[in-house]
N, C-alpha and C positions, 0 to 999 in steps of 0.2 A: 271802755268798748263795751259797748252793749246790745244785744237783741232783741229788737221790741218786732212783735206779733202784730201780721198787716195783715186786714180781710175784710173787705168792704162790702157791709151789707147788703145781701139780698134779702126778698119780702120770705118769709116765712115757708111759704107754698115752693119756690122755687128752690131754696135750700132744699126742703126734702127732696124733689125733685132730682138735686145732683149727687143727692148722699144715697138716691136708689141707684141709681149710675154705677156709683163708684160701689155699691155691693154685687150687683147685678155682672157688669165686670170681673172683680174681686171671686164670687164663688164659681165664676166661666171657669176658671184654674180646674176645680175640684173638679163638675163636670167634664171637662175633657178629658184629665186624668182616670176617670170614669168608667167613659165612652172605649178608651181604648184599651182597658185592661184586658188580658186574656181570658177567654174562656171556651172550659171544651177543649182545652189545645190549642185554640188558635187565637189568633188578635190579629184586631183592624192595624196593614199595614199606614205609620203616619200619615204619611203621603198622600195617601190613597181617602184617609180621615178626612184630610184639608182639603183636598180635591172635591170629593162630597158637599163638605159646611157651602163654600162658594159657587158650587153649581146651585147649590138651593138658594143661595144669596141674589145670584143673578136672575134666575126664575122661580118665580114669574112675576118678581120686584119688577124687572125695568118694566116690561109692559104699564105700570104704574109711576114709575118714577122718571120725569123728564129726563133726557141725558142731559149730562151739567154742560156749561157755557164754558166749553176747554177743545181745545185738539185731540184728535184722537190721539198725538205726541204724546200729550201728556196723560190721560187717560193712563192708554198703556205703560207710561214710567209708573205712571202712581200703585198700578193694578202690581209690577213686577216686584217693587220696593214695599210698598204698604201691606200690602198684602198677601202676596204671592212669596217674597221673600221672609218678611217678620215671620206668616203665621207656618210657612212650609221649617223651618228656621225651628220655629219653637214646640209644633208638633213633633219633630224628629226629637228637639231634644228632653221634653218630656218623655218620647217612646224608650230615650237613651237611658231614664232613670232620675232624670232632672224634678225635683218634688215638687207638687203644685206651687205652694206657697214660696219655696224658693224662687220659684220661675216666673209668679208675679213681680216681685221684688227685684232683680238681676235685669229683670227685661227694663226698671223705670231705668236703665242706663240710657236710653232712647235719648232723655233729657239732653245727657252730657253730650253722646254723639251728634246729638240737632245745632247743640248750640257752636259747638266746635266746627261742625261742617256749615253751616251757615256763614261762619265766618268766614272761612276760606274760600267759599264760592259766592258768595252775596254782595262779601264783603260789609256782613252786622259788624259793630262794634261789639265789644267782646268787655264788662265791664270788669273790675276789679272783684266784685262781689260775685258776680260768674267765674272768675278763676278760681276763687275760691271754693266756691259752689263744685265747680268740675276736680278740681284735686281730691276735698274731701269724696266725691261719689266715685273717685279710681281709690283711693286708700281702701272703701267700703269694699269693692270687689274685689281688690285684692285680699281683704281679710275675709268674704265667703269663700274665697278662693283657696286662701293656704287653709281654711277653718273647715274644710270638708268632714274630716274625720273619717274619710274614707267610703261615706257612705252616696258618697256623688260621686258619679264618674267624671274625671274630668273633661273625656271628651262632650257630655251632656252640657256639662256649665259654659263651653264656647259655644257651642250650637247658641244656646240659648243667649250669648253674647252677643251674638251673631244675626239675630233676630233683633237686637233692639239696635244693629247696626244697622240696621236693613230698614227696621224702622226711621230711625233718623233721617234717612237715607230720602224714603221715602215723606216724611213731615217736611223738607228743605223743598222737595223739587212742589209739593202742594203750598207751600209758601211765597215760594218764588212766582207760581203762575197765577196765584191769588182768586180761583178759583169758588163762585156764590154757592153755597148749595152744598155742602160735607154729605149728606145720606146721596143724591143720587153723585155723585163722585162714588161712594163706596159700593153703592151698586154694581154701578157700570164699568168699573175698573174690575169687579170680580168678575165680569167675563174674561179676564187674560188668566185665571189662573187655574182652572179645572183641568184645563185640559195638558198642561205645560207638568203639573205635580201626579197627575195619571203618568204621564209617560216616563218620570222617572223611577214614579212608584215600579211599573212595569220592568223598567231596566235596573235599579237596584233591587226590588223586592220577589223580581219575578212573576210569570204570569199567572203561575199556580198559586200564590202565596195573594196576589190581588183578586184572583177567585173565590178565596176562601173566606178572603176577607170581607168581599160582598154575600157571599153565603151565610157567613156566621157575626153578620152587623146586629143583629139582632134588637130585641126590644133596648136596651140597654144603648147601643149604639144610635137606636131611633131618637130615642129622646132627649141625647145628651148632640147630637144635631139638631133637632126643632129649638131647643135652649140655644145654644150658639147661633144660630139663625135669625130663629124670631126674636128672643127675648137681650141677649150681647151684640147683634149685631144693628136690626132694624127698631126694637123699642128703642132700647138704650140710647144710638145714632141718633134716632126722633127727639130723644128728648135734647142730649147734648148738643145737637145741632141748634134748637129752639130756644134753649138756653145763651145759644152764645147770640142769637139774634138779639135776646133780651137784654143781654146784660156785655158790659166790658169781657175780653177773654181774660183779664186778669181774676177778674170774680167768678169765673164759671173752671179755669185748665186747671188750680189751685187741687178741686175736689177730688181728682183724681190720684192724686196721694193717697188717698183710703184704701186705692183697690189693694194694694200689698197686705196693709193690716186683717182686710177684710180677707183674703185668700188664705193667709198665713190662722188665722182664728177658725177657717171652715174649714183647712187640712188638720189643723191641729186637732178640733172636736170629731169632723167626719173620719178622717184615717192613722189618726195617733203620729201624725208628722210634728214630730217636739224638733224643735232648732235648737243646736246647740249653741253656748254660750258666745265662740268665735260670727257663729252666725248671726247672734241678735247683734253684737256689737257690729258687724260689718252692714249689717240691714239699716243700724241705728245712723250711723256715717252716709250710708248711701242716703236715705231720708232725708236728711237734716242737708247734706249737700244740694239735694233736689229742692229743697224746700230755700234754701239761700239761692240758687240759681237761676227760681222761677219766679221771687222776689215776693214768695208769702211771708219770709225770717227777711226781713233790711237789718242792714250793720248801719249804725247812726254813730258817731265817733264825737265823744265830748271835747272840748278841751280841756276839761280839769284831768281826765282821763288822760291826758299827754303831757300835765305840767304847762298846759299855758294857759294864762289866764286872759279873760276877756277886757278891752279896754272899760274903764269907765266910761257910764256916759258922761257927756258934757255939755253941762246947765247953762240956762243961757241967762247971764248978765242983768 
């Protein structure tokens, strides 16, 4: 049995654009963590920070981006799971102590959840390679969970897994709806996010903490928000959806696998976040599982490897 790497070639320009998107999204985790860091004895509550981000994603972009060709029910569900659920849980996980590099890695569990949920909800057939990939991904997550070394709170890890689950549900909803124009769906579904997250922040953190968070947002919080809104959401999604319009998804989507390495390298370089051996091993298993499940790595079984000889060709007499 051999593992063969397969990646259909894109033009050099489009390949560089895809790599740029992965770098923008990978660096995004460090930027979020930096923006939420306490300063002056105060911090920006995680859910408030996410609410501000999506308020600025929706306004004024929706004045320029046409509404997607989808019913409001679909927009509501995508906004609930792919935007509010994913980033609400992610911001809360990072606020609870989930390191940026590890957060980017664990969030890739969305691939496993997407395949499993799509099989149950949409009746999509799961191949043996996908089963193997899912199994490796689960083993990788368990390895990360058991090898945290005490420096990553279990609650933060579970919140990050919940973010991956919410993203997976949103992926299946978007896939079932087959909505054209991904950027329009991102912008218009962002309308659903700010008010519920602000309400949850007021309920969980309290009006005083929310008020102090707004007052002490500061220039770092402002720069972080601008990056997540402009670069991570509008620019990166705009490029990504343009690439999807030019090429089949199997040529574009695997570039997302560069996001965790970029995030880990950024956190390692800028914040001194050094992963331990168990986290690196779990990361390798999770990435390998995702690559197999997405078809980036394909398993080919050679008859000779199984002890089976091919029949000799029959020569014409």
